[in-house]
C-alpha positions as CSV (number, residue, x, y, z in Angstrom):
1,G,0.0,0.0,0.0
2,T,0.9,3.7,-0.2
3,F,1.2,5.4,3.2
4,N,1.0,9.2,3.7
5,T,2.2,11.3,6.6
6,G,1.2,10.3,10.1
7,S,-0.4,6.9,9.1
8,V,-0.2,4.2,11.7
9,I,-0.8,0.5,11.0
10,G,-1.2,-1.8,14.0
11,H,0.2,-5.3,14.5
12,P,-0.9,-7.9,13.3
13,T,-2.8,-6.1,10.5
14,V,-3.3,-7.7,7.1
15,E,-2.9,-5.4,4.1
16,G,-3.0,-6.9,0.6
17,A,-3.5,-5.5,-2.8
18,N,-4.8,-8.5,-4.8
19,G,-4.7,-6.9,-8.2
20,G,-5.8,-3.5,-6.9
21,E,-4.3,-0.5,-5.1
22,I,-4.5,0.5,-1.4
23,Y,-3.9,4.1,-0.3
24,F,-3.7,5.3,3.3
25,E,-4.2,9.1,3.4
26,E,-2.8,11.5,6.0
27,G,-3.4,10.6,9.7
28,T,-4.9,7.2,9.0
29,G,-5.0,4.6,11.8
30,I,-5.5,1.0,11.1
31,Q,-5.8,-0.8,14.5
32,D,-4.5,-4.2,15.5
33,A,-5.9,-7.2,13.6
34,C,-7.9,-5.3,11.0
35,M,-7.8,-6.4,7.3
36,V,-7.6,-4.0,4.3
37,T,-7.6,-5.5,0.8
38,S,-8.3,-4.5,-2.8
39,Y,-9.4,-6.8,-5.6
40,G,-8.8,-5.1,-9.0
41,G,-9.9,-1.6,-7.8
42,R,-8.7,1.1,-5.6
43,T,-9.2,1.1,-1.8
44,T,-8.6,4.5,-0.1
45,I,-8.7,5.1,3.6
46,E,-9.3,8.9,3.7
47,N,-7.6,11.5,5.9
48,Y,-7.9,11.1,9.7
49,V,-9.9,7.9,9.5
50,S,-9.4,5.3,12.2
51,V,-10.4,1.7,11.4
52,G,-10.9,-0.2,14.6
53,H,-12.5,2.4,16.9
54,D,-13.4,6.1,17.3
55,E,-16.4,7.7,15.6
56,S,-17.3,4.9,13.1
57,L,-17.5,1.2,13.7
58,I,-17.1,-1.5,11.1
59,G,-18.2,-4.9,12.5
60,V,-16.1,-8.1,12.4
61,G,-16.3,-9.7,9.0
62,A,-18.0,-6.8,7.3
63,E,-17.2,-6.3,3.7
64,L,-16.9,-2.9,2.0
65,K,-17.2,-3.3,-1.8
66,P,-15.2,-1.1,-4.2
67,D,-16.2,2.6,-4.1
68,S,-18.2,2.2,-1.0
69,V,-18.1,5.1,1.6
70,V,-18.6,4.9,5.3
71,E,-19.2,8.4,6.8
72,S,-18.3,9.6,10.2
73,Q,-20.5,8.4,13.1
74,S,-21.6,5.3,11.1
75,L,-22.2,1.8,12.2
76,V,-21.7,-1.2,9.8
77,G,-22.9,-4.4,11.4
78,T,-21.0,-7.6,11.8
79,G,-21.0,-9.6,8.6
80,A,-22.7,-6.7,6.6
81,I,-21.9,-6.0,3.0
82,V,-21.8,-2.4,1.9
83,D,-22.1,-2.1,-1.9
84,R,-22.0,1.7,-2.3
C-alpha cells in the first residue's frame, strides 16, 4: 500500500492488494488485527480515519465493496456487505 504522513498500521494487521491498489491518506490509523484489501480496484482510507475504533464502527467480518463510503459516526454491522 501507499502510506502518507502520520499513518499508523497496528500489528498484526493484514494489508493486501490482490490486483488492486490501497492508499492510506494522512493521519490514518488501522488498528490491530484489521484487514484491508483491494481486488482489482482502488481502496482508499481517507484523511484522519481510524479503522478499529473512534467515531465509526465497522463490525467483524463486514465487507466494503469497491467505491463504498462509510461516513463519520456510522455503524456497519457484523457480517454486513456495503455495496456503495
